[in-house]
Each structure stands twice: as structure tokens, then as C-alpha cells.
VORO-170955 format. One record per residue (C-alpha): residue number from 1; x, y, z. Coordinates in Angstrom, 1 decimal. Example, Ala and Ser with C-alpha at 12.3 -4.5 7.8 and 13.67 -1.06 7.14 Angstrom:
2
SITE   resi     east    north       up
SITE      1     12.3     -4.5      7.8
SITE      2     13.7     -1.1      7.1
This chain:
483
SITE   resi     east    north       up
SITE      1     55.5     47.2    133.7
SITE      2     53.7     43.9    133.7
SITE      3     50.4     42.2    133.0
SITE      4     49.5     40.3    136.2
SITE      5     45.9     41.5    136.8
SITE      6     43.2     39.2    135.5
SITE      7     40.9     40.4    132.8
SITE      8     37.9     40.8    135.1
SITE      9     39.7     43.1    137.5
SITE     10     41.5     45.0    134.7
SITE     11     38.4     46.0    132.9
SITE     12     37.0     47.7    136.0
SITE     13     39.7     50.4    136.0
SITE     14     40.7     53.2    133.7
SITE     15     42.6     52.3    130.6
SITE     16     44.6     55.0    128.6
SITE     17     43.2     55.2    125.0
SITE     18     45.0     56.1    121.8
SITE     19     44.3     59.1    119.6
SITE     20     43.7     58.0    116.0
SITE     21     42.2     60.4    113.5
SITE     22     40.9     62.7    116.2
SITE     23     39.1     60.0    118.1
SITE     24     39.9     58.0    121.3
SITE     25     40.5     54.4    120.5
SITE     26     40.5     51.5    123.0
SITE     27     42.4     48.6    121.5
SITE     28     41.7     45.0    122.6
SITE     29     45.1     44.6    124.2
SITE     30     46.2     46.4    127.3
SITE     31     48.9     46.3    130.0
SITE     32     49.3     47.6    133.6
SITE     33     51.0     50.9    134.3
SITE     34     52.9     50.6    137.6
SITE     35     53.7     53.4    140.0
SITE     36     57.5     53.5    140.7
SITE     37     56.7     54.8    144.2
SITE     38     54.3     52.2    145.4
SITE     39     54.9     49.3    143.0
SITE     40     51.1     49.1    142.5
SITE     41     49.0     49.4    139.4
SITE     42     47.8     53.0    138.7
SITE     43     45.7     52.1    135.7
SITE     44     46.0     50.3    132.4
SITE     45     46.9     51.4    129.0
SITE     46     46.0     50.2    125.5
SITE     47     48.7     48.2    123.7
SITE     48     49.1     48.7    120.0
SITE     49     48.7     45.9    117.5
SITE     50     49.3     46.1    113.7
SITE     51     45.6     47.2    113.3
SITE     52     46.1     50.4    115.3
SITE     53     49.5     51.1    113.7
SITE     54     47.9     50.9    110.2
SITE     55     45.0     53.0    111.2
SITE     56     47.2     55.7    112.7
SITE     57     49.5     55.8    109.7
SITE     58     46.6     56.0    107.3
SITE     59     45.0     58.8    109.3
SITE     60     48.2     60.8    109.4
SITE     61     48.8     60.3    105.7
SITE     62     45.3     61.5    104.8
SITE     63     45.4     64.5    107.1
SITE     64     48.7     65.6    105.5
SITE     65     47.0     66.3    102.2
SITE     66     45.1     69.2    103.7
SITE     67     47.2     70.2    106.8
SITE     68     50.2     71.0    104.6
SITE     69     48.1     73.6    102.9
SITE     70     47.0     75.5    106.0
SITE     71     48.3     79.0    106.4
SITE     72     50.6     80.0    109.3
SITE     73     47.8     82.0    111.0
SITE     74     45.6     78.9    111.3
SITE     75     48.4     76.9    112.9
SITE     76     49.4     79.8    115.1
SITE     77     45.9     80.2    116.5
SITE     78     45.7     76.5    117.4
SITE     79     49.1     76.6    119.2
SITE     80     48.2     79.7    121.2
SITE     81     44.9     78.2    122.2
SITE     82     46.7     75.0    123.3
SITE     83     49.1     77.1    125.5
SITE     84     46.1     78.6    127.3
SITE     85     44.5     75.1    127.7
SITE     86     47.8     73.9    129.2
SITE     87     47.5     76.6    131.8
SITE     88     43.9     75.8    132.6
SITE     89     44.5     72.1    132.9
SITE     90     47.9     72.4    134.7
SITE     91     46.8     70.7    137.9
SITE     92     45.3     67.7    136.0
SITE     93     48.3     67.3    133.7
SITE     94     50.8     67.6    136.6
SITE     95     48.9     64.9    138.5
SITE     96     49.2     62.5    135.6
SITE     97     53.0     63.0    135.4
SITE     98     53.5     62.7    139.2
SITE     99     51.4     59.5    139.4
SITE    100     53.1     57.7    136.5
SITE    101     56.7     58.8    137.0
SITE    102     56.7     59.5    140.8
SITE    103     58.4     62.9    140.2
SITE    104     58.0     65.9    142.5
SITE    105     55.4     68.5    141.6
SITE    106     58.0     71.1    140.9
SITE    107     59.4     69.0    138.1
SITE    108     56.0     68.3    136.6
SITE    109     55.0     72.0    136.8
SITE    110     58.4     72.9    135.2
SITE    111     57.6     70.5    132.3
SITE    112     54.3     72.0    131.7
SITE    113     55.7     75.5    131.8
SITE    114     58.4     74.7    129.2
SITE    115     55.9     73.0    127.0
SITE    116     53.8     76.1    127.0
SITE    117     56.9     78.2    126.1
SITE    118     57.5     75.9    123.1
SITE    119     53.9     76.5    121.9
SITE    120     54.1     80.3    122.1
SITE    121     57.6     80.5    120.7
SITE    122     56.7     78.3    117.7
SITE    123     53.5     80.2    117.1
SITE    124     55.6     83.3    116.7
SITE    125     58.1     81.6    114.3
SITE    126     55.6     80.2    111.8
SITE    127     55.9     83.1    109.4
SITE    128     59.7     82.8    109.3
SITE    129     59.6     79.6    107.2
SITE    130     60.8     81.2    103.9
SITE    131     62.4     80.0    100.7
SITE    132     64.9     81.9     98.6
SITE    133     65.2     83.3     95.1
SITE    134     68.8     82.8     94.1
SITE    135     70.5     84.4     91.1
SITE    136     71.1     81.9     88.2
SITE    137     73.8     81.8     85.6
SITE    138     71.4     82.4     82.8
SITE    139     69.6     85.8     83.0
SITE    140     66.7     84.3     81.1
SITE    141     66.1     81.6     83.8
SITE    142     64.6     82.3     87.1
SITE    143     64.7     80.0     90.2
SITE    144     63.0     79.6     93.5
SITE    145     64.0     77.4     96.4
SITE    146     60.9     76.6     98.4
SITE    147     60.7     74.7    101.7
SITE    148     58.0     72.0    102.0
SITE    149     57.2     69.5    104.7
SITE    150     58.2     65.8    104.5
SITE    151     54.9     64.1    105.2
SITE    152     54.2     61.8    108.2
SITE    153     56.7     62.0    111.0
SITE    154     57.2     59.3    113.6
SITE    155     58.0     60.9    117.0
SITE    156     59.3     58.7    119.9
SITE    157     59.7     60.5    123.3
SITE    158     60.7     59.2    126.7
SITE    159     59.3     59.4    130.2
SITE    160     61.8     61.5    132.1
SITE    161     60.6     64.9    130.9
SITE    162     57.4     63.8    129.1
SITE    163     55.7     67.1    128.5
SITE    164     58.9     68.8    127.3
SITE    165     60.2     66.0    125.2
SITE    166     57.0     64.8    123.6
SITE    167     55.9     68.4    122.9
SITE    168     59.1     69.3    121.0
SITE    169     58.9     65.9    119.2
SITE    170     55.6     66.7    117.6
SITE    171     55.2     70.5    117.7
SITE    172     58.0     71.4    115.3
SITE    173     57.0     68.8    112.7
SITE    174     53.3     69.8    112.7
SITE    175     54.2     73.5    112.8
SITE    176     56.1     73.0    109.6
SITE    177     53.2     71.3    107.9
SITE    178     53.8     67.6    108.6
SITE    179     51.5     65.3    110.4
SITE    180     52.7     63.1    113.2
SITE    181     52.4     59.9    115.1
SITE    182     53.6     60.0    118.7
SITE    183     54.8     56.7    120.0
SITE    184     54.3     57.4    123.7
SITE    185     56.3     55.9    126.5
SITE    186     54.8     52.9    128.2
SITE    187     55.9     54.3    131.5
SITE    188     53.7     57.4    131.3
SITE    189     51.0     56.9    128.6
SITE    190     48.3     59.0    130.4
SITE    191     50.8     61.9    130.6
SITE    192     51.4     61.9    126.9
SITE    193     47.7     61.3    126.3
SITE    194     47.1     64.5    128.2
SITE    195     49.4     66.4    125.9
SITE    196     47.8     65.1    122.8
SITE    197     44.3     65.8    124.2
SITE    198     45.3     69.5    124.6
SITE    199     46.0     69.8    120.9
SITE    200     42.7     68.2    120.0
SITE    201     40.8     70.5    122.5
SITE    202     42.6     73.4    120.8
SITE    203     41.1     72.5    117.5
SITE    204     43.9     70.5    115.7
SITE    205     42.3     68.7    112.8
SITE    206     41.7     65.0    113.0
SITE    207     44.7     62.9    111.9
SITE    208     47.3     65.6    112.3
SITE    209     48.5     64.3    115.6
SITE    210     48.0     60.6    116.5
SITE    211     49.2     58.7    119.6
SITE    212     50.0     55.1    120.1
SITE    213     51.6     53.2    123.0
SITE    214     52.6     49.5    123.3
SITE    215     53.6     47.1    126.0
SITE    216     57.4     46.7    126.4
SITE    217     57.4     43.2    124.9
SITE    218     56.1     44.6    121.6
SITE    219     58.6     47.5    121.3
SITE    220     60.7     46.1    118.5
SITE    221     57.9     44.8    116.3
SITE    222     55.8     48.0    116.5
SITE    223     58.8     50.3    116.0
SITE    224     60.0     48.4    113.0
SITE    225     56.6     48.3    111.4
SITE    226     56.2     52.1    111.9
SITE    227     59.6     52.9    110.5
SITE    228     59.1     50.6    107.5
SITE    229     55.8     52.2    106.6
SITE    230     56.2     54.0    103.2
SITE    231     54.0     56.8    104.6
SITE    232     56.6     57.6    107.4
SITE    233     59.0     60.1    105.9
SITE    234     61.2     61.1    108.9
SITE    235     61.7     60.0    112.5
SITE    236     62.8     61.7    115.7
SITE    237     63.9     59.8    118.8
SITE    238     64.9     61.0    122.2
SITE    239     66.3     58.3    124.5
SITE    240     69.3     56.1    125.2
SITE    241     72.2     55.8    122.8
SITE    242     71.8     52.0    122.6
SITE    243     68.2     52.3    121.4
SITE    244     69.2     55.3    119.2
SITE    245     71.6     53.1    117.3
SITE    246     68.8     50.7    116.6
SITE    247     66.5     53.4    115.4
SITE    248     69.2     54.9    113.3
SITE    249     70.0     51.5    111.7
SITE    250     66.3     50.8    110.9
SITE    251     65.9     54.3    109.4
SITE    252     69.0     53.9    107.4
SITE    253     67.8     50.6    106.0
SITE    254     64.7     52.4    104.7
SITE    255     66.7     55.5    103.6
SITE    256     64.8     57.8    106.0
SITE    257     66.2     60.8    107.8
SITE    258     66.2     60.8    111.5
SITE    259     66.9     63.2    114.4
SITE    260     68.4     61.6    117.4
SITE    261     68.9     63.2    120.9
SITE    262     70.5     60.5    123.0
SITE    263     72.5     59.9    126.2
SITE    264     75.0     62.2    127.9
SITE    265     77.9     62.2    130.3
SITE    266     78.0     65.9    131.0
SITE    267     81.1     67.4    132.7
SITE    268     81.3     70.6    134.7
SITE    269     84.7     72.2    134.9
SITE    270     85.2     74.2    138.2
SITE    271     88.3     76.4    137.7
SITE    272     90.3     77.9    140.6
SITE    273     88.9     81.4    140.1
SITE    274     85.3     80.2    140.0
SITE    275     82.6     81.5    142.3
SITE    276     82.5     78.4    144.4
SITE    277     79.1     79.1    146.0
SITE    278     77.5     79.4    142.6
SITE    279     79.4     76.4    141.2
SITE    280     78.3     74.2    144.2
SITE    281     74.6     75.2    143.7
SITE    282     74.7     74.7    140.0
SITE    283     76.6     71.4    140.1
SITE    284     74.2     70.1    142.8
SITE    285     71.2     71.1    140.8
SITE    286     72.7     69.8    137.6
SITE    287     73.5     66.4    139.1
SITE    288     70.4     65.7    141.1
SITE    289     67.3     67.4    139.5
SITE    290     64.8     64.7    138.8
SITE    291     67.1     62.3    140.6
SITE    292     69.7     62.7    137.8
SITE    293     67.3     61.2    135.3
SITE    294     67.9     63.9    132.7
SITE    295     70.1     63.4    129.6
SITE    296     71.9     66.7    130.4
SITE    297     72.6     65.9    134.0
SITE    298     76.0     66.6    135.4
SITE    299     77.8     63.3    135.8
SITE    300     81.4     64.4    136.3
SITE    301     82.7     67.5    138.1
SITE    302     86.3     68.4    137.2
SITE    303     87.7     70.6    140.0
SITE    304     91.0     72.5    140.0
SITE    305     93.4     71.1    142.6
SITE    306     93.8     74.5    144.3
SITE    307     90.1     74.7    145.3
SITE    308     89.2     71.1    145.5
SITE    309     89.0     70.8    149.2
SITE    310     86.9     74.0    149.6
SITE    311     84.6     73.1    146.8
SITE    312     84.0     69.6    148.1
SITE    313     82.8     71.1    151.4
SITE    314     80.5     73.6    149.7
SITE    315     79.1     70.9    147.4
SITE    316     78.3     68.5    150.2
SITE    317     76.7     71.2    152.2
SITE    318     74.6     72.3    149.2
SITE    319     73.5     68.8    148.3
SITE    320     72.4     68.3    151.9
SITE    321     70.6     71.6    152.0
SITE    322     68.7     71.1    148.8
SITE    323     68.2     67.4    148.5
SITE    324     69.0     65.9    151.9
SITE    325     65.4     65.8    153.3
SITE    326     63.7     63.5    150.8
SITE    327     64.5     60.1    149.3
SITE    328     63.8     60.5    145.6
SITE    329     62.1     57.8    143.6
SITE    330     63.7     56.5    140.4
SITE    331     61.7     55.1    137.5
SITE    332     62.3     51.5    138.4
SITE    333     64.5     49.2    140.6
SITE    334     66.9     48.6    137.7
SITE    335     67.9     52.2    137.7
SITE    336     68.7     52.1    141.4
SITE    337     70.7     48.8    141.0
SITE    338     72.7     50.3    138.1
SITE    339     73.7     53.3    140.1
SITE    340     74.6     51.3    143.2
SITE    341     76.7     49.0    141.1
SITE    342     78.6     51.9    139.6
SITE    343     79.4     53.4    143.0
SITE    344     80.4     50.1    144.5
SITE    345     82.8     49.4    141.7
SITE    346     84.4     52.9    142.1
SITE    347     84.8     52.4    145.8
SITE    348     86.4     49.0    145.4
SITE    349     88.9     50.6    142.9
SITE    350     90.0     53.4    145.3
SITE    351     87.4     56.2    145.1
SITE    352     86.0     57.8    148.3
SITE    353     82.5     58.6    149.3
SITE    354     81.8     62.2    150.0
SITE    355     78.1     62.1    150.4
SITE    356     75.4     59.4    150.5
SITE    357     75.4     55.6    151.0
SITE    358     75.0     53.2    148.1
SITE    359     74.4     50.3    150.6
SITE    360     71.5     52.1    152.4
SITE    361     68.2     50.3    152.6
SITE    362     65.3     52.5    151.7
SITE    363     61.5     51.9    152.0
SITE    364     61.5     50.5    148.4
SITE    365     64.0     49.3    145.9
SITE    366     63.1     52.2    143.6
SITE    367     64.5     54.8    146.0
SITE    368     68.1     56.2    146.2
SITE    369     69.5     59.3    147.9
SITE    370     72.1     61.5    146.1
SITE    371     75.6     60.1    146.1
SITE    372     78.9     62.0    145.5
SITE    373     82.0     60.1    144.8
SITE    374     85.5     61.6    144.7
SITE    375     88.8     60.4    143.3
SITE    376     87.3     58.8    140.2
SITE    377     89.7     57.4    137.7
SITE    378     89.4     56.0    134.1
SITE    379     89.6     52.4    135.4
SITE    380     86.3     52.8    137.1
SITE    381     83.0     52.0    135.3
SITE    382     81.4     55.2    136.5
SITE    383     84.0     57.3    134.6
SITE    384     82.5     56.3    131.2
SITE    385     79.1     54.9    131.9
SITE    386     76.1     57.2    131.9
SITE    387     74.5     56.6    135.3
SITE    388     71.2     58.4    134.5
SITE    389     70.6     58.6    138.3
SITE    390     71.5     60.5    141.4
SITE    391     75.3     59.9    141.4
SITE    392     78.0     62.3    140.4
SITE    393     81.8     61.9    140.3
SITE    394     84.6     64.4    141.3
SITE    395     87.9     64.4    139.5
SITE    396     90.9     66.7    140.2
SITE    397     92.5     68.8    137.4
SITE    398     95.4     71.3    137.3
SITE    399     95.5     72.6    133.7
SITE    400     93.1     73.5    130.9
SITE    401     94.6     70.8    128.7
SITE    402     93.8     68.2    131.4
SITE    403     90.3     69.6    131.8
SITE    404     89.6     69.3    128.1
SITE    405     91.1     65.9    127.8
SITE    406     88.9     64.5    130.5
SITE    407     85.8     66.4    129.4
SITE    408     86.1     65.1    125.8
SITE    409     87.2     61.6    127.0
SITE    410     83.7     60.1    126.5
SITE    411     81.6     58.8    123.6
SITE    412     78.9     61.3    124.5
SITE    413     78.7     65.0    123.6
SITE    414     75.4     66.5    124.7
SITE    415     76.1     69.3    127.1
SITE    416     78.7     70.7    129.5
SITE    417     79.5     73.5    131.9
SITE    418     82.5     75.7    132.8
SITE    419     82.8     77.8    136.0
SITE    420     85.2     80.7    135.9
SITE    421     85.3     84.4    136.5
SITE    422     87.5     84.9    133.4
SITE    423     85.1     85.0    130.4
SITE    424     88.0     84.6    128.0
SITE    425     89.0     81.3    129.6
SITE    426     85.4     80.2    129.6
SITE    427     85.0     80.9    125.9
SITE    428     88.4     79.4    125.1
SITE    429     87.4     76.1    126.9
SITE    430     83.9     76.2    125.4
SITE    431     85.3     76.3    121.8
SITE    432     87.3     73.1    122.5
SITE    433     84.6     71.0    124.3
SITE    434     83.0     68.5    122.0
SITE    435     79.3     69.0    123.0
SITE    436     76.2     70.5    121.5
SITE    437     76.1     73.1    124.3
SITE    438     78.4     74.6    126.8
SITE    439     77.1     76.7    129.7
SITE    440     79.4     79.1    131.4
SITE    441     78.7     79.6    135.1
SITE    442     75.5     77.7    134.9
SITE    443     74.4     74.1    135.2
SITE    444     74.7     71.6    132.4
SITE    445     70.8     71.3    132.3
SITE    446     69.5     74.0    130.1
SITE    447     66.8     73.8    127.5
SITE    448     64.7     76.7    126.1
SITE    449     62.6     77.3    123.0
SITE    450     64.9     80.0    121.6
SITE    451     68.1     77.9    121.6
SITE    452     68.9     74.9    119.4
SITE    453     69.2     71.7    121.3
SITE    454     71.0     68.5    120.4
SITE    455     74.3     66.7    120.7
SITE    456     77.5     65.6    119.1
SITE    457     79.2     62.2    118.9
SITE    458     77.1     59.4    120.4
SITE    459     74.7     61.9    121.9
SITE    460     73.0     62.1    118.5
SITE    461     72.6     64.6    115.6
SITE    462     70.1     67.1    114.4
SITE    463     68.6     69.9    116.4
SITE    464     65.3     70.5    118.2
SITE    465     64.0     74.0    119.1
SITE    466     64.5     77.5    117.7
SITE    467     64.5     78.2    113.9
SITE    468     66.8     75.2    113.3
SITE    469     64.1     73.1    114.9
SITE    470     61.7     74.3    112.3
SITE    471     64.1     73.8    109.4
SITE    472     64.6     70.1    110.5
SITE    473     61.1     69.4    109.4
SITE    474     61.2     70.9    105.9
SITE    475     63.2     70.0    102.8
SITE    476     64.1     72.3     99.9
SITE    477     62.7     72.0     96.4
SITE    478     64.3     73.9     93.6
SITE    479     62.0     75.2     90.9
SITE    480     63.4     76.9     87.7
SITE    481     61.5     78.7     85.0
SITE    482     62.3     80.4     81.7
SITE    483     61.1     84.0     81.1
């Protein structure tokens, strides 16, 4: 991202607006949105100042007064209509995501499909938000425990799966009766504008869902102002662990609850009795979907020594078959440089290259082909560092104890996988792995509306999705009364 076009040229092109109080707003400041594939400006985007922040917060706070009182059927009908609009506008919305993130169409279409699933699933769960009537010690006193929304929620979502991650960041809060401000990613503002526009087209009342975006240089100031606002009652953030720590600290200073879904270093354990064909396919997909730019991506494959040689051959063949034709584009050149540096460090310290070439020169510095490195040890940076790119490490194991030790030897704890034909072993390992999810005989990437999603350790806390995703956005109030 940058701001190199002069004002005369910049005003001739499209600039992504905000949504504030149901209206599109074009702020005086703007910045360029650059295509990772071409390095050229796609369009411009508005850049928030304190004026727009204050307006969005005020709009959300005012809308909360009435939105919180809407009945579940009203919210349900809006969400179901939004799902149909997503389908009708699928081609347009996919194009926004492909232009801004340079992802393949399959990934954009998948994002839209999952976002639609979230809408229909939540629409069906709205009537399940119930309180309780507990028995009290005094028979002459009755009690109710009711659930009520917090108020205005700040939602911060990243660029790598923008329809999925921004949808869940705002859908569950507003379904529970909150209003929301989506702080969109500067990498794909038009994509997130598209999502918010769907809600408004579906009839969401003005101020219930607002959207802002800012240029990278203003990230700290705008985020701090939003979190400090007395109207903001809870925050959710999906992104890197480093930024998550900052968000958590700021929220803590203002005594505000926060839901964090952060980085990962997912391991896949391939046991000696595994279906190696399936394991190879699932590990390849888990490692290289969206160029490895998914928080749940497989970063380490732990292979039993008795099948290591055979599995390596199958994995290399599978990666070549699925991903060998194209040169994927990463979000920026820094991501490519980071992955190359990790691989080169591992090779200098004794690892071997099974697939790919970190030194290869591609048509741009934002492109990198998949890389598989074998013989990784704890002394190598790639053992602990989240690559968030198209690299995966292989390590040899010979016992369940060793598999668990390596899998849990990371600050992260988002997701993991186990490949074995013995379900008892799979469950035994799953119970000891310190992650928010474990997938037996399937890849580490798995996110669906019916299942809670979130991590452990430095991968964050709190849960998106399912009934727990609704509960996150309500708090209990105890009411007692005398007969």
C-alpha cells in the first residue's frame, strides 16, 4: 500500500467508500489499493480520520437502542435475504476479492459459499438464545437469568479469507442484538465493502453495521481511538498474534472483553498405519491452499519413521499434481521474503529440500511456488515461526510421546490433524494435543458454521461459530423478585 498518485489522477478513479449510518461516506483522505499480482493501483480507498470514527460510533450507539429490541424473526428474515443476495452477486463479489488479494477464483467462491452458510445457520439459531429460571434458596423468591447484548462491538477482520472472517466477525454480534463497526482490512476494502453492502441491500437498519478502513500509517491511532470509545463494549480481532497482543492490552486497559483468533503453527501427525494417499492429499491441501496464507494451514508434518520414505514420495507427487502448474501470488513481497529466509536458514542448518526452490526468480517478487523441507530440527527458525506462506516442514517421529511433544512444542494452539486407521489412537492423541481443534484423517483447515472455532495458548481465546458463537455476544443478567 502506498500513496504515490497525485491528487488529480487519484480523483479520476474509483474510491471505496465507508458505510456509516446506512449511507456511503467518502472521507477527504484516501490511499491506493495495490494489486499483489501486478504491483499497480487497482483503485483508491477512503482513509478514516477521527471525524468518521466518531460518526460511526455514534451511529452504532444510536442504532443499538432499537436493534436490541427487534424480534428474532426480523433478524432471521434479513439474514436469509442477505444469503440470497450473496448468491445473486457472487460473480461481482468474487471479482472484488480476486482483484484485491490476487487469490484464485476457487478460493473466492469458497469464501462466498461459507459466508452464505454462516447466514443461513445463524438465521436458524436465533430462537435458541434463551435464559434460565433457576431454583432459589428461598421459596418466596423467584429468579430469572436473562441474556442481553453488550452494545456496540468493534470487529477487526483480515484480508486472507475476507468474506468468511469479516462475516463471522459481525454476523454473530448483530444476530445477538448488538450493533457493529467493521474495521476493514486496508488490503481489501472493496471486498469488505461488498459484504456490508449485501446486509444493507437486505434491509439491515441504518447504523446496525458500519464500516471503516484506514491507511496503514494510521492503524495504531484509529484502533486505539475505537477501543477507547465508551460506546465500544466488546472487541473481536482475527489476525497475527503480535497484533493480537496489542489489541488485548488495549482492551484490558479499558476493561473491555475481547475475542481473539490469532496465528497458528498447525501440525499433522502421519502414523505408520495411515492411509498415505489420503494423508498426502490432505497435507498438501492443508499446507498450500491460498498459498498457505490461512491461520489453520499445515506448517509441520510429523511422519512415522516406518513410512517416511513412502509418504515423502506421495506428498511430493501430490503437491506437483495439485499445485505444480501455477505460481501463486502472495499478499506482498514481504511474505515471500519471510518464507525464503525461513527455508534458507533451515537448509544452512542441515535440512533438505524435497520440493520447490527458495532461490527461484519468478515474474514478480510477490510470487512463490510451494516448498517442502525435510529434516527440520528445533534449531531452525522454521520449526517455531509461523510462515503464513507456501512452505511446510517434515519431521520424523517413532512414538506417540514424541509426536505429542513436537506437536505441543509451539506457542500456538489453533488446529491440528492426525492420520491413522486406528480411531482409538486418533482420539487418544487428540485429547492430548493442545489446540482448539483436532481433525482425524482430514486436513488442518476446517471451518464450518456448526462447529465452534478458536484456539488455545497464543492462538487466542473465545469462540466464533455455532451456539457458542452466539453466546459470546451476550451477557447474563440476574433478576430476582419476591412473590
